[in-house]
C-alpha positions as CSV (number, residue, x, y, z in Angstrom):
1,X,84.7,95.5,83.2
2,X,85.9,94.8,86.7
3,X,83.8,92.3,88.7
4,X,83.9,91.8,92.4
5,X,82.6,89.1,94.6
6,X,79.8,90.4,96.8
7,X,80.8,89.2,100.3
8,X,79.3,88.9,103.8
9,X,80.6,90.9,106.8
10,X,83.5,88.4,107.2
11,X,84.7,88.7,103.6
12,X,83.2,85.4,102.5
13,X,81.9,85.5,98.9
14,X,78.1,85.1,98.7
15,X,78.2,83.6,95.2
16,X,77.0,86.8,93.5
17,X,79.2,89.4,91.7
18,X,78.9,93.1,91.1
19,X,80.5,95.5,88.6
20,X,83.0,98.0,90.2
21,X,81.2,101.2,89.4
22,X,77.9,99.8,90.8
23,X,79.6,98.6,94.0
24,X,80.9,102.1,94.6
25,X,77.7,103.8,93.5
26,X,75.5,101.7,95.7
27,X,77.9,100.8,98.5
28,X,77.8,97.0,97.9
29,X,80.2,95.1,100.2
30,X,83.2,93.6,98.4
31,X,86.8,92.7,99.2
32,X,90.2,94.3,99.0
33,X,93.8,93.4,99.9
34,X,96.1,95.8,101.7
35,X,99.9,95.2,102.0
36,X,102.1,97.1,104.4
37,X,105.8,97.4,103.4
38,X,107.7,98.0,106.7
39,X,111.2,98.5,108.0
40,X,113.0,99.7,111.1
41,X,115.4,102.7,111.1
42,X,117.3,103.5,114.3
43,X,114.9,101.4,116.3
44,X,111.7,103.0,115.0
45,X,109.1,101.4,112.7
46,X,108.6,102.9,109.3
47,X,105.9,102.2,106.6
48,X,106.2,102.8,102.9
49,X,103.2,104.9,101.8
50,X,102.1,105.5,98.2
51,X,100.9,108.9,97.0
52,X,97.8,108.2,95.0
53,X,97.5,109.5,91.4
54,X,95.4,112.6,90.9
55,X,93.2,110.4,88.5
56,X,92.1,108.0,91.2
57,X,88.3,107.8,91.8
58,X,88.9,108.2,95.6
59,X,91.4,110.2,97.6
60,X,93.4,111.6,94.7
61,X,96.8,112.9,95.7
62,X,96.8,111.6,99.3
63,X,99.2,109.1,100.9
64,X,97.8,105.6,101.4
65,X,98.7,102.1,102.4
66,X,101.9,100.8,100.7
67,X,99.9,98.8,98.2
68,X,96.2,97.9,98.0
69,X,93.6,96.9,95.6
70,X,90.3,95.2,95.0
71,X,90.1,91.5,94.9
72,X,88.6,90.5,91.6
73,X,85.7,88.0,91.4
74,X,86.9,84.5,91.8
75,X,90.4,85.5,93.2
76,X,91.7,84.8,96.6
77,X,93.1,87.5,99.0
78,X,96.7,86.3,99.1
79,X,97.0,86.0,95.3
80,X,95.4,89.5,95.0
81,X,97.9,90.9,97.5
82,X,100.8,89.4,95.5
83,X,99.4,90.8,92.3
84,X,98.9,94.3,93.7
85,X,102.4,94.5,95.2
86,X,103.8,93.4,91.8
87,X,101.6,95.8,89.7
88,X,101.9,98.9,91.9
89,X,105.5,98.6,93.2
90,X,107.2,95.9,91.1
91,X,107.8,93.7,94.2
92,X,107.5,90.0,93.4
93,X,106.6,88.5,96.7
94,X,106.2,84.8,97.4
95,X,103.3,83.5,99.5
96,X,105.5,83.0,102.5
97,X,106.9,86.6,102.3
98,X,103.4,88.0,102.9
99,X,102.2,87.7,106.5
100,X,98.5,87.8,107.0
101,X,97.6,90.0,110.1
102,X,93.8,90.1,109.9
103,X,91.0,91.8,108.2
104,X,88.9,94.9,108.9
105,X,85.7,96.6,107.7
106,X,85.9,99.9,105.9
107,X,82.7,101.8,105.1
108,X,82.3,105.5,104.1
109,X,80.6,107.8,101.7
110,X,82.4,110.8,100.2
111,X,82.3,113.0,97.1
112,X,85.2,112.9,94.7
113,X,85.4,114.5,91.2
114,X,81.8,115.7,91.7
115,X,80.3,112.2,92.3
116,X,79.3,110.3,95.4
117,X,81.6,107.4,96.2
118,X,80.2,104.7,98.6
119,X,82.8,102.3,99.8
120,X,81.8,99.1,101.7
121,X,84.8,96.8,102.0
122,X,86.2,93.9,103.9
123,X,90.0,94.3,103.7
124,X,92.5,91.5,104.1
125,X,95.8,92.9,105.5
126,X,99.3,91.6,104.9
127,X,102.8,92.7,105.9
128,X,105.9,92.5,103.7
129,X,109.1,93.1,105.7
130,X,111.9,92.2,103.3
131,X,114.4,95.0,102.5
132,X,113.0,97.6,100.0
133,X,114.9,100.4,98.4
134,X,112.6,103.1,96.8
135,X,114.9,103.8,93.9
136,X,114.7,100.1,92.9
137,X,110.9,100.0,92.8
138,X,109.0,100.0,89.5
139,X,106.0,102.1,90.5
140,X,102.8,102.0,88.4
141,X,102.5,105.7,87.4
142,X,98.8,105.5,86.4
143,X,98.0,104.4,90.0
144,X,100.4,106.4,92.1
145,X,102.7,109.4,91.9
146,X,105.5,108.3,94.2
147,X,106.3,106.4,97.4
148,X,107.9,107.6,100.6
149,X,109.0,106.2,103.9
150,X,107.1,107.5,107.0
151,X,107.5,107.0,110.7
152,X,104.7,104.6,111.7
153,X,103.7,106.3,115.0
154,X,103.7,109.8,113.4
155,X,101.6,108.5,110.6
156,X,99.2,106.9,113.0
157,X,98.8,110.1,115.0
158,X,98.3,112.2,111.8
159,X,95.6,109.8,110.5
160,X,93.9,109.7,113.9
161,X,93.8,113.5,113.8
162,X,92.4,113.3,110.2
163,X,95.3,115.1,108.5
164,X,94.1,115.3,104.9
165,X,97.6,114.5,103.6
166,X,96.7,110.9,104.4
167,X,93.9,108.6,103.5
168,X,95.2,105.5,105.2
169,X,92.3,103.4,106.7
170,X,92.6,103.4,110.5
171,X,91.5,99.8,110.7
172,X,94.5,98.7,108.6
173,X,96.9,100.9,110.6
174,X,95.5,99.5,113.9
175,X,96.0,95.9,112.7
176,X,99.6,96.8,111.8
177,X,100.3,98.4,115.2
178,X,98.8,95.4,117.0
179,X,100.9,93.0,114.9
180,X,104.1,94.9,115.5
181,X,103.4,95.3,119.3
182,X,106.6,96.4,121.1
183,X,108.5,96.5,117.9
184,X,107.2,100.0,117.3
């Protein structure tokens, strides 16, 4: 059973926990970690996106943040970011290789697999900019189908226009664009 810390609007745990399915059934606020794997090619910023498995409880088969996941009860955001990056992509990142760029609130309600899914998260966002070669990654097949490099600005525009190929949270993309500034 997965337990999450219930948190306030800033992502600070309240001292209470909630089971994953209840958090998503009732929309109880909890925390996640998002990690952007980035690079430049010919002067343009690119992001590595993962294509979510068809078995995921939300947004199956859509392209999402490089790596992301829930922060388990009692865990810290940075340690969770390191764990997710290792589990999903096989990237073993040290603390100083992950750059914290901020957090954002994500709240929505949608139907997936015939059930209502209520998300209410405070997400802690990190950037990983060390070189990454797709063919050297060890992807977690039960979580994702594949990974692919995308142009950052094109992805931003597609997400802004609600292209259903993508499910990248706009708050996370906006933090990344702010962080990168003129680099993009």
